[in-house]
C-alpha positions, 0 to 999 in steps of 0.5 A, a space after each residue: 500500499 502506498 501511503 499518500 494523498 488521495 481524494 479520500 484525505 483530501 474530502 478529509 482536510 476539507 472538513 476539517 478546513 470547514 469545521 473549524 471555520 465555523 466552530 474553532 476557537 481562536 488559537 493563542 497566537 504562540 507557537 508551541 504546544 500551549 496551555 490554555 488560560 482557564 478561561 478558554 477552557 469551557 470553549 476547549 471542552 466544547 471542542 474537542 466533543 465537537 472533534 470526537 462527535 463528528 468523527 475526526 477523532 478517536 476513529 481507532 477506537 472500539 466501534 462501540 465506543 465511537 471509532 470507524 470500522 472503516 477508517 484510512 491508516 492516516 485519516 488521525 495523523 491527517 486530522 492532526 495536521 490539518 489542524 494545525 495549517 489552518 490555526 485551530 487547537 487540537 483536543 484539549 488536554 491529554 485524552 487520546 493518550 489515557 483513552 489509548 490506555 484505558 482501550 489497551 488495559 483497562 476494565 470494561 468498567 472503566 472503558 464505559 466511564 471514561 472513553 464517553 467522557 473523553 469523547 465529550 470533552 467533559 474529562 480533561 486529562 493529563 499525563 503524570 510520568 515525569 519526575 525531577 530526576 526521571 524524565 526522559 528515563 522513566 523508569 527511575 521514577 521514584 513516586 510511590 503507591 503503596 496498598 492499603 486494603 481496597 487503595 493505594 496510597 501515593 507520594 511523590 512528585 510529577 514536573 513538566 504536566 502540560 494541562 494538569 492546572 485544568 484537568 479532571 483526571 490524570 493518567 500516572 505512573 507509580 512504583 509499587 514494588 521497590 524491589 523489582 527490577 527497574 523496569 517492572 514494579 510500575 502501575 498505571 492509575 486514573 488519577 481524580 485531580 480532586 483527591 485530597 492530597 494532590 497539589 497542582 503548582 504552575 511553573 512559570 517559564 521564560 516565555 512568561 506562561 505557564 504551560 506545565 506544572 509540578 504536582 505534589 501527591 501526599 497521602 493520595 489515596 486512588 481506589 484499587 479499580 482504577 488500575 489501568 491494567 495489572 499491578 506491577 505491569 505498568 510499563 507496558 501499558 504506558 510504552 504505546 503511548 511514549 512511542 505516540 507522544 515521540 512520534 506526534 513531535 515529529 508531524 511537522 505540519 507547524 515548519 511550514 508555517 514558520 516557513 511561511 513566515 520566515 519568507 515574509 520576514 526576510 522580504 520585509 526586513 531590510 540589509 543595506 536599505 534592501 529587502 534581506 531576501 534579497 542576499 544569496 547568503 539569506 536566500 541560501 539560509 532559507 533555502 537550506 531550511 526549506 529542505 530540512 522541513 521536507 526531509 523532516 517531512 518525509 522521515 515523518 511519513 517513512 516511519 507512519 508508514 513503517 509503523 502501519 506496516 509492521 515494519 518498524 522499529 524502537 528508532 522511528 519514532 526517536 528520530 522522528 522527534 529529534 530531526 523535527 525539534 532540531 530543524 524547529 529550533 535552527 528555523 526560529 533561531 533564524 528568524 529571530 537573528 535575521 532582526 538584528 537589533 530589532 531581536 531584542 524587542 518583545 511582544 508588546 512593543 509596536 516596532 517588534 516584527 509579527 507581534 514578538 512571534 518570533 522571540 517568543 518562539 526562540 525561547 520555546 524552541 528549545 523546549 522540543 528537544 527536551 519535551 518527549 524524551 531529550 535528544 541526547 538520551 533518544 540518541 541513545 535509545 536509538 543507539 542501543 535499541 534500534 542498532 544494537 550498539 553496546 552501552 557506553 
């Protein structure tokens, strides 16, 4: 099967464009994955529910929970790509990640309760994985859950939790067997974020926004029937979620939008009294970035094709994520530098280029090299798990 654009995908893109034009809430004028403001949440819940009800999201779910029997293998990636292209927000929170875990490993009761509420937008989920000393090396997590009758009692800390300040439920990983090997003894839970003992503290970033949070657990009690999958088998439950996150980071639709902005900027910024884009060196640099963005797109599509054909390996998602994040960073650094002294201007300055979009992107671009696994750790993963090289 050849994976490419066809009439079905073209019609799907048009559906997304039409729906977004009529119903989408305005997207924040910032680059990257950003948490919304509290006042935006009701509209985003409604928008999330609409995306699911229109069969744009969740098509890979079981039919009884809203999935499609005969879906195009590129349906969901095409929808995600088109939402970025038209500047419409995606679903709020980590419901797709949590939903995938519940579908694969949850009990019938969990599926009946959680899946419809994810689809409706009633429940916003956050991902409670990373910790201060366990980010890319997630198996080093220290948050502990001890059994106490029909409950687990959780103590510990998570960090870099996107949408934690808005979430109703958390997809939590905690260590339930301290004596087990590193990747064993971990259990996945569905955590009600309103449970006593859960404290969410937004983190103020260099961009001036609070897109992430740290979350503390102090004697938090979770009913035992909210474990997702078997106790001590949480690593297997979450592996697919991590792969999905890293692969999604490499889609790169946003890079094409940034390229358009860059070309416009180069035509407006001047060098020696003429548009910067008239200079050979500027055009050559932009040309290289254009080539890099197209290579990223092809590599991402190749990895997706391999996954759909069952021929992928452990290196595909990390390669895609590394490539995207480093091209994204280079693109924003070039756009920032192209402004010369005006690059020190910030959002709100009447003379700042593009309303400060490049300054914000310059500061935020580094985040993608860390989110979903730092690029350094992912390179080790590629070497050891995909290429079979010895550990250094």
